[in-house]
Backbone as XML, in Angstrom:
<?xml version="1.0"?>
<chain id="A" units="angstrom">
  <residue number="1" name="UNK">
    <atom name="N" x="16.023" y="212.848" z="-88.673"/>
    <atom name="CA" x="16.271" y="211.857" z="-88.192"/>
    <atom name="C" x="14.286" y="211.146" z="-88.340"/>
  </residue>
  <residue number="2" name="UNK">
    <atom name="N" x="14.970" y="209.890" z="-88.356"/>
    <atom name="CA" x="13.631" y="208.969" z="-88.722"/>
    <atom name="C" x="12.645" y="208.432" z="-87.082"/>
  </residue>
  <residue number="3" name="UNK">
    <atom name="N" x="11.479" y="209.090" z="-87.498"/>
    <atom name="CA" x="10.678" y="209.157" z="-85.950"/>
    <atom name="C" x="10.425" y="206.948" z="-85.625"/>
  </residue>
  <residue number="4" name="UNK">
    <atom name="N" x="10.467" y="206.780" z="-84.536"/>
    <atom name="CA" x="10.259" y="205.606" z="-83.996"/>
    <atom name="C" x="9.096" y="205.532" z="-84.087"/>
  </residue>
  <residue number="5" name="UNK">
    <atom name="N" x="8.293" y="204.472" z="-84.366"/>
    <atom name="CA" x="6.780" y="204.110" z="-84.618"/>
    <atom name="C" x="6.459" y="203.072" z="-83.589"/>
  </residue>
  <residue number="6" name="UNK">
    <atom name="N" x="6.232" y="203.318" z="-81.974"/>
    <atom name="CA" x="6.186" y="202.411" z="-80.963"/>
    <atom name="C" x="4.752" y="201.844" z="-81.293"/>
  </residue>
  <residue number="7" name="UNK">
    <atom name="N" x="3.738" y="202.291" z="-82.070"/>
    <atom name="CA" x="2.426" y="201.608" z="-81.965"/>
    <atom name="C" x="1.996" y="200.865" z="-83.178"/>
  </residue>
  <residue number="8" name="UNK">
    <atom name="N" x="2.493" y="201.294" z="-84.451"/>
    <atom name="CA" x="1.800" y="200.804" z="-85.206"/>
    <atom name="C" x="1.884" y="199.265" z="-85.610"/>
  </residue>
  <residue number="9" name="UNK">
    <atom name="N" x="3.195" y="198.652" z="-85.771"/>
    <atom name="CA" x="3.708" y="197.662" z="-85.678"/>
    <atom name="C" x="2.925" y="196.541" z="-85.245"/>
  </residue>
  <residue number="10" name="UNK">
    <atom name="N" x="3.487" y="196.888" z="-83.677"/>
    <atom name="CA" x="2.535" y="195.876" z="-82.616"/>
    <atom name="C" x="1.051" y="195.847" z="-83.039"/>
  </residue>
  <residue number="11" name="UNK">
    <atom name="N" x="0.071" y="197.028" z="-83.015"/>
    <atom name="CA" x="-1.386" y="196.497" z="-83.128"/>
    <atom name="C" x="-1.297" y="195.920" z="-84.587"/>
  </residue>
  <residue number="12" name="UNK">
    <atom name="N" x="-0.828" y="196.567" z="-85.487"/>
    <atom name="CA" x="-0.822" y="195.321" z="-86.620"/>
    <atom name="C" x="-0.693" y="193.949" z="-86.224"/>
  </residue>
  <residue number="13" name="UNK">
    <atom name="N" x="0.247" y="193.555" z="-85.666"/>
    <atom name="CA" x="0.443" y="192.099" z="-85.518"/>
    <atom name="C" x="-0.650" y="192.037" z="-84.446"/>
  </residue>
  <residue number="14" name="UNK">
    <atom name="N" x="-1.059" y="192.352" z="-83.739"/>
    <atom name="CA" x="-1.970" y="191.933" z="-82.301"/>
    <atom name="C" x="-3.416" y="191.585" z="-83.072"/>
  </residue>
  <residue number="15" name="UNK">
    <atom name="N" x="-3.661" y="192.917" z="-84.364"/>
    <atom name="CA" x="-4.855" y="192.751" z="-84.922"/>
    <atom name="C" x="-4.847" y="191.171" z="-85.967"/>
  </residue>
  <residue number="16" name="UNK">
    <atom name="N" x="-3.575" y="191.126" z="-86.498"/>
    <atom name="CA" x="-3.471" y="189.879" z="-87.401"/>
    <atom name="C" x="-3.873" y="188.388" z="-86.407"/>
  </residue>
  <residue number="17" name="UNK">
    <atom name="N" x="-3.686" y="188.489" z="-85.342"/>
    <atom name="CA" x="-3.748" y="187.462" z="-84.525"/>
    <atom name="C" x="-5.075" y="187.602" z="-83.978"/>
  </residue>
  <residue number="18" name="UNK">
    <atom name="N" x="-5.735" y="188.340" z="-83.512"/>
    <atom name="CA" x="-7.143" y="188.168" z="-83.139"/>
    <atom name="C" x="-8.090" y="187.759" z="-84.614"/>
  </residue>
  <residue number="19" name="UNK">
    <atom name="N" x="-7.590" y="188.284" z="-85.479"/>
    <atom name="CA" x="-8.518" y="187.869" z="-86.965"/>
    <atom name="C" x="-8.018" y="186.654" z="-87.294"/>
  </residue>
  <residue number="20" name="UNK">
    <atom name="N" x="-7.100" y="185.923" z="-86.913"/>
    <atom name="CA" x="-6.521" y="184.576" z="-87.226"/>
    <atom name="C" x="-7.370" y="183.768" z="-86.030"/>
  </residue>
  <residue number="21" name="UNK">
    <atom name="N" x="-7.583" y="184.026" z="-85.027"/>
    <atom name="CA" x="-8.076" y="183.408" z="-83.686"/>
    <atom name="C" x="-9.580" y="183.381" z="-83.872"/>
  </residue>
  <residue number="22" name="UNK">
    <atom name="N" x="-10.130" y="184.441" z="-84.614"/>
    <atom name="CA" x="-11.484" y="184.955" z="-84.995"/>
    <atom name="C" x="-11.965" y="183.940" z="-85.828"/>
  </residue>
  <residue number="23" name="UNK">
    <atom name="N" x="-11.059" y="183.988" z="-87.051"/>
    <atom name="CA" x="-11.367" y="183.090" z="-88.386"/>
    <atom name="C" x="-11.322" y="181.557" z="-87.996"/>
  </residue>
  <residue number="24" name="UNK">
    <atom name="N" x="-10.458" y="180.862" z="-87.254"/>
    <atom name="CA" x="-10.524" y="179.569" z="-86.416"/>
    <atom name="C" x="-11.562" y="179.435" z="-85.607"/>
  </residue>
  <residue number="25" name="UNK">
    <atom name="N" x="-12.321" y="180.242" z="-84.773"/>
    <atom name="CA" x="-13.099" y="179.888" z="-84.064"/>
    <atom name="C" x="-14.393" y="179.910" z="-84.635"/>
  </residue>
  <residue number="26" name="UNK">
    <atom name="N" x="-14.390" y="180.089" z="-86.018"/>
    <atom name="CA" x="-15.543" y="180.272" z="-87.064"/>
    <atom name="C" x="-15.501" y="179.005" z="-87.472"/>
  </residue>
  <residue number="27" name="UNK">
    <atom name="N" x="-14.470" y="178.407" z="-88.053"/>
    <atom name="CA" x="-14.350" y="177.015" z="-88.567"/>
    <atom name="C" x="-14.159" y="176.034" z="-88.140"/>
  </residue>
  <residue number="28" name="UNK">
    <atom name="N" x="-13.809" y="176.182" z="-86.919"/>
    <atom name="CA" x="-13.641" y="174.786" z="-86.139"/>
    <atom name="C" x="-14.881" y="173.926" z="-85.861"/>
  </residue>
  <residue number="29" name="UNK">
    <atom name="N" x="-14.542" y="172.868" z="-85.759"/>
    <atom name="CA" x="-15.741" y="171.755" z="-85.370"/>
    <atom name="C" x="-15.696" y="171.897" z="-83.893"/>
  </residue>
  <residue number="30" name="UNK">
    <atom name="N" x="-16.782" y="172.255" z="-83.291"/>
    <atom name="CA" x="-16.824" y="172.164" z="-82.015"/>
    <atom name="C" x="-17.225" y="171.112" z="-81.497"/>
  </residue>
  <residue number="31" name="UNK">
    <atom name="N" x="-17.589" y="169.851" z="-82.088"/>
    <atom name="CA" x="-18.061" y="168.747" z="-81.674"/>
    <atom name="C" x="-16.393" y="167.887" z="-81.080"/>
  </residue>
  <residue number="32" name="UNK">
    <atom name="N" x="-15.533" y="168.027" z="-81.913"/>
    <atom name="CA" x="-14.549" y="167.700" z="-82.187"/>
    <atom name="C" x="-13.801" y="168.717" z="-80.717"/>
  </residue>
  <residue number="33" name="UNK">
    <atom name="N" x="-13.287" y="167.495" z="-79.750"/>
    <atom name="CA" x="-12.698" y="167.778" z="-78.818"/>
    <atom name="C" x="-11.371" y="168.148" z="-78.915"/>
  </residue>
  <residue number="34" name="UNK">
    <atom name="N" x="-10.446" y="167.817" z="-79.436"/>
    <atom name="CA" x="-9.340" y="167.888" z="-80.100"/>
    <atom name="C" x="-8.929" y="169.417" z="-80.697"/>
  </residue>
  <residue number="35" name="UNK">
    <atom name="N" x="-9.951" y="169.634" z="-81.715"/>
    <atom name="CA" x="-9.980" y="170.738" z="-82.214"/>
    <atom name="C" x="-10.311" y="172.445" z="-81.249"/>
  </residue>
  <residue number="36" name="UNK">
    <atom name="N" x="-11.212" y="171.859" z="-80.301"/>
    <atom name="CA" x="-11.683" y="172.949" z="-79.445"/>
    <atom name="C" x="-10.554" y="172.888" z="-78.410"/>
  </residue>
  <residue number="37" name="UNK">
    <atom name="N" x="-10.066" y="172.427" z="-77.842"/>
    <atom name="CA" x="-8.761" y="172.273" z="-77.192"/>
    <atom name="C" x="-7.746" y="173.090" z="-77.942"/>
  </residue>
  <residue number="38" name="UNK">
    <atom name="N" x="-7.363" y="172.809" z="-79.199"/>
    <atom name="CA" x="-5.927" y="173.833" z="-80.135"/>
    <atom name="C" x="-6.953" y="175.507" z="-80.467"/>
  </residue>
  <residue number="39" name="UNK">
    <atom name="N" x="-8.305" y="175.806" z="-80.249"/>
    <atom name="CA" x="-8.667" y="177.109" z="-80.348"/>
    <atom name="C" x="-8.677" y="177.554" z="-79.027"/>
  </residue>
  <residue number="40" name="UNK">
    <atom name="N" x="-8.672" y="176.705" z="-77.669"/>
    <atom name="CA" x="-8.375" y="177.071" z="-76.510"/>
    <atom name="C" x="-7.280" y="177.913" z="-76.120"/>
  </residue>
  <residue number="41" name="UNK">
    <atom name="N" x="-6.164" y="176.814" z="-76.497"/>
    <atom name="CA" x="-5.005" y="177.265" z="-76.717"/>
    <atom name="C" x="-4.192" y="178.417" z="-77.622"/>
  </residue>
  <residue number="42" name="UNK">
    <atom name="N" x="-4.596" y="178.566" z="-78.232"/>
    <atom name="CA" x="-4.730" y="179.723" z="-79.369"/>
    <atom name="C" x="-5.413" y="181.294" z="-78.487"/>
  </residue>
  <residue number="43" name="UNK">
    <atom name="N" x="-6.417" y="180.838" z="-78.269"/>
    <atom name="CA" x="-6.768" y="181.871" z="-77.764"/>
    <atom name="C" x="-6.153" y="182.576" z="-76.297"/>
  </residue>
  <residue number="44" name="UNK">
    <atom name="N" x="-5.965" y="181.199" z="-75.373"/>
    <atom name="CA" x="-5.108" y="181.773" z="-74.117"/>
    <atom name="C" x="-3.864" y="182.232" z="-74.626"/>
  </residue>
  <residue number="45" name="UNK">
    <atom name="N" x="-3.498" y="181.956" z="-75.692"/>
    <atom name="CA" x="-1.925" y="182.375" z="-76.034"/>
    <atom name="C" x="-2.122" y="183.888" z="-76.039"/>
  </residue>
  <residue number="46" name="UNK">
    <atom name="N" x="-3.111" y="184.268" z="-77.125"/>
    <atom name="CA" x="-3.219" y="185.257" z="-77.691"/>
    <atom name="C" x="-3.615" y="186.755" z="-76.626"/>
  </residue>
  <residue number="47" name="UNK">
    <atom name="N" x="-4.809" y="185.668" z="-75.669"/>
    <atom name="CA" x="-4.937" y="186.474" z="-74.312"/>
    <atom name="C" x="-3.821" y="187.152" z="-74.164"/>
  </residue>
  <residue number="48" name="UNK">
    <atom name="N" x="-2.538" y="186.183" z="-73.404"/>
    <atom name="CA" x="-1.620" y="186.211" z="-72.919"/>
    <atom name="C" x="-0.937" y="187.422" z="-73.189"/>
  </residue>
  <residue number="49" name="UNK">
    <atom name="N" x="-0.500" y="188.057" z="-74.912"/>
    <atom name="CA" x="-0.002" y="188.483" z="-75.671"/>
    <atom name="C" x="-0.864" y="189.880" z="-75.197"/>
  </residue>
  <residue number="50" name="UNK">
    <atom name="N" x="-1.965" y="190.014" z="-75.415"/>
    <atom name="CA" x="-2.864" y="191.154" z="-75.467"/>
    <atom name="C" x="-2.628" y="191.847" z="-74.076"/>
  </residue>
  <residue number="51" name="UNK">
    <atom name="N" x="-3.111" y="190.841" z="-72.833"/>
    <atom name="CA" x="-2.177" y="191.513" z="-71.271"/>
    <atom name="C" x="-1.205" y="191.857" z="-71.469"/>
  </residue>
  <residue number="52" name="UNK">
    <atom name="N" x="-0.124" y="191.351" z="-72.007"/>
    <atom name="CA" x="1.254" y="191.731" z="-71.498"/>
    <atom name="C" x="1.652" y="193.050" z="-72.548"/>
  </residue>
  <residue number="53" name="UNK">
    <atom name="N" x="0.768" y="192.950" z="-73.663"/>
    <atom name="CA" x="0.856" y="194.506" z="-74.533"/>
    <atom name="C" x="-0.112" y="195.406" z="-73.668"/>
  </residue>
  <residue number="54" name="UNK">
    <atom name="N" x="-0.799" y="195.310" z="-73.036"/>
    <atom name="CA" x="-1.753" y="196.291" z="-72.591"/>
    <atom name="C" x="-1.073" y="196.587" z="-71.148"/>
  </residue>
  <residue number="55" name="UNK">
    <atom name="N" x="-0.405" y="196.127" z="-70.614"/>
    <atom name="CA" x="0.285" y="196.189" z="-69.686"/>
    <atom name="C" x="1.783" y="196.891" z="-69.637"/>
  </residue>
  <residue number="56" name="UNK">
    <atom name="N" x="2.189" y="197.174" z="-70.762"/>
    <atom name="CA" x="3.116" y="197.637" z="-71.080"/>
    <atom name="C" x="2.924" y="199.017" z="-71.691"/>
  </residue>
  <residue number="57" name="UNK">
    <atom name="N" x="1.988" y="199.002" z="-72.283"/>
    <atom name="CA" x="1.241" y="200.445" z="-72.742"/>
    <atom name="C" x="1.020" y="201.197" z="-71.452"/>
  </residue>
  <residue number="58" name="UNK">
    <atom name="N" x="0.105" y="200.825" z="-70.570"/>
    <atom name="CA" x="-0.022" y="200.975" z="-69.263"/>
    <atom name="C" x="0.854" y="201.855" z="-68.553"/>
  </residue>
  <residue number="59" name="UNK">
    <atom name="N" x="2.116" y="200.991" z="-68.452"/>
    <atom name="CA" x="3.050" y="201.228" z="-67.758"/>
    <atom name="C" x="4.066" y="202.375" z="-68.702"/>
  </residue>
  <residue number="60" name="UNK">
    <atom name="N" x="4.101" y="201.778" z="-69.477"/>
    <atom name="CA" x="5.333" y="202.821" z="-70.408"/>
    <atom name="C" x="4.937" y="203.974" z="-71.270"/>
  </residue>
  <residue number="61" name="UNK">
    <atom name="N" x="4.053" y="203.738" z="-72.040"/>
    <atom name="CA" x="3.669" y="204.605" z="-73.360"/>
    <atom name="C" x="2.706" y="205.352" z="-72.785"/>
  </residue>
  <residue number="62" name="UNK">
    <atom name="N" x="1.359" y="205.076" z="-72.044"/>
    <atom name="CA" x="0.438" y="205.755" z="-71.573"/>
    <atom name="C" x="0.865" y="206.932" z="-70.626"/>
  </residue>
  <residue number="63" name="UNK">
    <atom name="N" x="1.931" y="206.562" z="-69.945"/>
    <atom name="CA" x="2.451" y="208.094" z="-68.783"/>
    <atom name="C" x="3.165" y="208.969" z="-69.472"/>
  </residue>
  <residue number="64" name="UNK">
    <atom name="N" x="3.700" y="208.324" z="-70.963"/>
    <atom name="CA" x="4.510" y="209.502" z="-71.113"/>
    <atom name="C" x="3.842" y="210.254" z="-71.963"/>
  </residue>
  <residue number="65" name="UNK">
    <atom name="N" x="2.968" y="209.774" z="-72.745"/>
    <atom name="CA" x="1.499" y="210.529" z="-73.385"/>
    <atom name="C" x="0.965" y="211.244" z="-72.803"/>
  </residue>
  <residue number="66" name="UNK">
    <atom name="N" x="0.977" y="210.703" z="-71.631"/>
    <atom name="CA" x="-0.114" y="211.401" z="-70.560"/>
    <atom name="C" x="0.980" y="212.946" z="-70.470"/>
  </residue>
  <residue number="67" name="UNK">
    <atom name="N" x="1.820" y="212.852" z="-69.787"/>
    <atom name="CA" x="2.750" y="213.757" z="-69.520"/>
    <atom name="C" x="2.835" y="214.716" z="-70.889"/>
  </residue>
  <residue number="68" name="UNK">
    <atom name="N" x="2.865" y="214.522" z="-72.087"/>
    <atom name="CA" x="2.806" y="215.424" z="-73.306"/>
    <atom name="C" x="1.143" y="216.086" z="-73.274"/>
  </residue>
  <residue number="69" name="UNK">
    <atom name="N" x="0.099" y="215.099" z="-72.725"/>
    <atom name="CA" x="-1.034" y="215.672" z="-73.055"/>
    <atom name="C" x="-1.902" y="215.376" z="-72.221"/>
  </residue>
  <residue number="70" name="UNK">
    <atom name="N" x="-1.859" y="216.157" z="-71.027"/>
    <atom name="CA" x="-2.978" y="215.495" z="-69.891"/>
    <atom name="C" x="-4.045" y="215.286" z="-70.206"/>
  </residue>
  <residue number="71" name="UNK">
    <atom name="N" x="-4.633" y="214.224" z="-69.576"/>
    <atom name="CA" x="-6.193" y="213.924" z="-70.164"/>
    <atom name="C" x="-6.294" y="212.776" z="-71.057"/>
  </residue>
  <residue number="72" name="UNK">
    <atom name="N" x="-5.274" y="212.800" z="-72.238"/>
    <atom name="CA" x="-6.067" y="212.340" z="-73.785"/>
    <atom name="C" x="-5.862" y="211.158" z="-73.698"/>
  </residue>
  <residue number="73" name="UNK">
    <atom name="N" x="-5.040" y="210.265" z="-72.772"/>
    <atom name="CA" x="-4.750" y="208.889" z="-72.311"/>
    <atom name="C" x="-6.155" y="208.063" z="-71.488"/>
  </residue>
  <residue number="74" name="UNK">
    <atom name="N" x="-7.161" y="208.794" z="-71.593"/>
    <atom name="CA" x="-8.064" y="208.374" z="-70.717"/>
    <atom name="C" x="-8.697" y="207.383" z="-71.637"/>
  </residue>
  <residue number="75" name="UNK">
    <atom name="N" x="-9.066" y="207.730" z="-73.158"/>
    <atom name="CA" x="-10.197" y="207.425" z="-73.452"/>
    <atom name="C" x="-9.143" y="205.485" z="-73.798"/>
  </residue>
  <residue number="76" name="UNK">
    <atom name="N" x="-8.031" y="205.710" z="-74.082"/>
    <atom name="CA" x="-6.969" y="204.596" z="-74.014"/>
    <atom name="C" x="-6.739" y="203.502" z="-73.127"/>
  </residue>
  <residue number="77" name="UNK">
    <atom name="N" x="-7.213" y="203.749" z="-72.029"/>
    <atom name="CA" x="-7.232" y="203.044" z="-70.411"/>
    <atom name="C" x="-8.352" y="202.795" z="-70.438"/>
  </residue>
  <residue number="78" name="UNK">
    <atom name="N" x="-9.162" y="203.351" z="-70.599"/>
    <atom name="CA" x="-11.182" y="202.973" z="-70.558"/>
    <atom name="C" x="-10.995" y="201.943" z="-71.630"/>
  </residue>
  <residue number="79" name="UNK">
    <atom name="N" x="-10.494" y="201.754" z="-73.224"/>
    <atom name="CA" x="-10.810" y="200.832" z="-74.069"/>
    <atom name="C" x="-9.734" y="199.917" z="-73.718"/>
  </residue>
  <residue number="80" name="UNK">
    <atom name="N" x="-8.640" y="199.678" z="-72.945"/>
    <atom name="CA" x="-8.000" y="198.786" z="-72.287"/>
    <atom name="C" x="-8.854" y="197.865" z="-71.355"/>
  </residue>
  <residue number="81" name="UNK">
    <atom name="N" x="-9.924" y="198.506" z="-70.399"/>
    <atom name="CA" x="-10.559" y="198.068" z="-69.661"/>
    <atom name="C" x="-11.654" y="197.246" z="-70.414"/>
  </residue>
  <residue number="82" name="UNK">
    <atom name="N" x="-12.149" y="197.930" z="-71.321"/>
    <atom name="CA" x="-13.174" y="197.029" z="-71.786"/>
    <atom name="C" x="-12.625" y="196.009" z="-72.709"/>
  </residue>
  <residue number="83" name="UNK">
    <atom name="N" x="-11.370" y="195.793" z="-73.236"/>
    <atom name="CA" x="-10.723" y="194.871" z="-73.908"/>
    <atom name="C" x="-10.801" y="193.834" z="-72.855"/>
  </residue>
  <residue number="84" name="UNK">
    <atom name="N" x="-10.367" y="194.198" z="-71.576"/>
    <atom name="CA" x="-9.887" y="193.027" z="-70.441"/>
    <atom name="C" x="-11.441" y="192.237" z="-70.127"/>
  </residue>
  <residue number="85" name="UNK">
    <atom name="N" x="-12.201" y="192.867" z="-69.938"/>
    <atom name="CA" x="-13.637" y="192.425" z="-69.743"/>
    <atom name="C" x="-13.883" y="191.438" z="-71.006"/>
  </residue>
  <residue number="86" name="UNK">
    <atom name="N" x="-14.026" y="192.038" z="-72.189"/>
    <atom name="CA" x="-14.367" y="191.062" z="-73.308"/>
    <atom name="C" x="-13.039" y="189.922" z="-73.428"/>
  </residue>
  <residue number="87" name="UNK">
    <atom name="N" x="-12.338" y="189.950" z="-73.481"/>
    <atom name="CA" x="-11.398" y="189.004" z="-72.977"/>
    <atom name="C" x="-11.486" y="188.024" z="-71.797"/>
  </residue>
  <residue number="88" name="UNK">
    <atom name="N" x="-12.534" y="188.237" z="-70.826"/>
    <atom name="CA" x="-12.725" y="187.609" z="-69.428"/>
    <atom name="C" x="-13.987" y="186.645" z="-70.223"/>
  </residue>
  <residue number="89" name="UNK">
    <atom name="N" x="-14.968" y="187.653" z="-70.519"/>
    <atom name="CA" x="-16.118" y="186.902" z="-71.579"/>
    <atom name="C" x="-15.853" y="185.570" z="-72.339"/>
  </residue>
  <residue number="90" name="UNK">
    <atom name="N" x="-14.907" y="186.093" z="-73.222"/>
    <atom name="CA" x="-14.307" y="184.777" z="-73.766"/>
    <atom name="C" x="-13.835" y="183.681" z="-73.374"/>
  </residue>
  <residue number="91" name="UNK">
    <atom name="N" x="-13.040" y="184.031" z="-72.236"/>
    <atom name="CA" x="-12.545" y="182.873" z="-71.734"/>
    <atom name="C" x="-13.893" y="182.028" z="-70.890"/>
  </residue>
  <residue number="92" name="UNK">
    <atom name="N" x="-14.446" y="182.844" z="-70.647"/>
    <atom name="CA" x="-15.558" y="182.182" z="-69.667"/>
    <atom name="C" x="-16.349" y="181.109" z="-70.785"/>
  </residue>
  <residue number="93" name="UNK">
    <atom name="N" x="-16.643" y="181.792" z="-72.329"/>
    <atom name="CA" x="-17.221" y="181.102" z="-73.098"/>
    <atom name="C" x="-16.639" y="179.872" z="-73.768"/>
  </residue>
  <residue number="94" name="UNK">
    <atom name="N" x="-15.126" y="179.762" z="-73.607"/>
    <atom name="CA" x="-14.460" y="178.734" z="-73.900"/>
    <atom name="C" x="-14.267" y="177.845" z="-72.930"/>
  </residue>
  <residue number="95" name="UNK">
    <atom name="N" x="-14.293" y="178.179" z="-71.818"/>
    <atom name="CA" x="-14.400" y="177.198" z="-70.460"/>
    <atom name="C" x="-15.591" y="176.747" z="-70.465"/>
  </residue>
  <residue number="96" name="UNK">
    <atom name="N" x="-16.817" y="177.351" z="-70.569"/>
    <atom name="CA" x="-17.932" y="176.617" z="-70.647"/>
    <atom name="C" x="-18.397" y="175.522" z="-71.788"/>
  </residue>
  <residue number="97" name="UNK">
    <atom name="N" x="-17.626" y="175.860" z="-73.050"/>
    <atom name="CA" x="-17.533" y="174.843" z="-73.914"/>
    <atom name="C" x="-16.513" y="173.929" z="-73.623"/>
  </residue>
  <residue number="98" name="UNK">
    <atom name="N" x="-15.663" y="174.173" z="-73.240"/>
    <atom name="CA" x="-14.590" y="172.995" z="-72.246"/>
    <atom name="C" x="-15.384" y="172.001" z="-71.550"/>
  </residue>
  <residue number="99" name="UNK">
    <atom name="N" x="-16.298" y="172.728" z="-70.798"/>
    <atom name="CA" x="-17.086" y="171.370" z="-70.048"/>
    <atom name="C" x="-18.164" y="171.095" z="-70.278"/>
  </residue>
  <residue number="100" name="UNK">
    <atom name="N" x="-18.596" y="171.381" z="-71.482"/>
    <atom name="CA" x="-19.955" y="170.791" z="-72.113"/>
    <atom name="C" x="-19.443" y="169.214" z="-72.748"/>
  </residue>
  <residue number="101" name="UNK">
    <atom name="N" x="-20.387" y="168.404" z="-72.862"/>
    <atom name="CA" x="-19.314" y="167.099" z="-73.136"/>
    <atom name="C" x="-20.437" y="166.835" z="-74.777"/>
  </residue>
  <residue number="102" name="UNK">
    <atom name="N" x="-21.727" y="167.008" z="-74.603"/>
    <atom name="CA" x="-22.849" y="166.553" z="-75.782"/>
    <atom name="C" x="-22.602" y="167.501" z="-77.024"/>
  </residue>
  <residue number="103" name="UNK">
    <atom name="N" x="-22.581" y="166.948" z="-78.087"/>
    <atom name="CA" x="-22.731" y="167.649" z="-79.528"/>
    <atom name="C" x="-23.920" y="168.987" z="-79.253"/>
  </residue>
  <residue number="104" name="UNK">
    <atom name="N" x="-24.824" y="169.120" z="-79.141"/>
    <atom name="CA" x="-25.605" y="169.706" z="-78.896"/>
    <atom name="C" x="-25.320" y="170.763" z="-78.066"/>
  </residue>
  <residue number="105" name="UNK">
    <atom name="N" x="-24.839" y="170.915" z="-76.817"/>
    <atom name="CA" x="-24.295" y="171.564" z="-76.120"/>
    <atom name="C" x="-23.208" y="172.449" z="-76.925"/>
  </residue>
  <residue number="106" name="UNK">
    <atom name="N" x="-22.512" y="171.467" z="-77.271"/>
    <atom name="CA" x="-21.181" y="172.420" z="-78.113"/>
    <atom name="C" x="-21.876" y="173.398" z="-79.419"/>
  </residue>
  <residue number="107" name="UNK">
    <atom name="N" x="-22.716" y="172.832" z="-79.772"/>
    <atom name="CA" x="-22.688" y="173.603" z="-81.283"/>
    <atom name="C" x="-23.791" y="174.919" z="-80.542"/>
  </residue>
  <residue number="108" name="UNK">
    <atom name="N" x="-24.377" y="175.021" z="-79.343"/>
    <atom name="CA" x="-25.209" y="175.777" z="-78.803"/>
    <atom name="C" x="-24.263" y="177.307" z="-78.183"/>
  </residue>
  <residue number="109" name="UNK">
    <atom name="N" x="-23.070" y="176.256" z="-77.891"/>
    <atom name="CA" x="-21.574" y="177.461" z="-77.046"/>
    <atom name="C" x="-21.487" y="178.182" z="-78.085"/>
  </residue>
  <residue number="110" name="UNK">
    <atom name="N" x="-21.144" y="176.980" z="-79.269"/>
    <atom name="CA" x="-20.724" y="177.483" z="-80.735"/>
    <atom name="C" x="-21.331" y="179.000" z="-81.204"/>
  </residue>
  <residue number="111" name="UNK">
    <atom name="N" x="-22.682" y="178.949" z="-81.410"/>
    <atom name="CA" x="-23.473" y="179.955" z="-81.483"/>
    <atom name="C" x="-23.064" y="181.091" z="-80.866"/>
  </residue>
  <residue number="112" name="UNK">
    <atom name="N" x="-22.984" y="180.972" z="-79.399"/>
    <atom name="CA" x="-22.772" y="182.235" z="-78.782"/>
    <atom name="C" x="-21.402" y="183.042" z="-79.164"/>
  </residue>
  <residue number="113" name="UNK">
    <atom name="N" x="-20.276" y="182.741" z="-79.109"/>
    <atom name="CA" x="-19.241" y="182.180" z="-79.938"/>
    <atom name="C" x="-19.362" y="183.659" z="-81.492"/>
  </residue>
  <residue number="114" name="UNK">
    <atom name="N" x="-19.857" y="183.247" z="-82.241"/>
    <atom name="CA" x="-19.921" y="183.635" z="-83.574"/>
    <atom name="C" x="-21.212" y="185.032" z="-83.397"/>
  </residue>
</chain>
């Protein structure tokens, strides 16, 4: 019987989404309000998907793994906490970028993102 892989495909899709948003953030014209709005929307969708995924792993997958290998999921849980902090930091930077109005401020904020 073929083993069901609960981790590989979803993580591959999430890595692709992260890379896509990362590439977009490096190419966007930060002086263009509409372009930064689109980047913000893409980021918020990605963040929502990452949060949903982490919640599902924390509630379903990690307890099952921990039952089979007690203590082995600590690093994964810690990684989720770190990723959540990084996501909050990124959202803060994008919110700051959205609040800035001058091109100079947008370019300065862009440097903080890259």
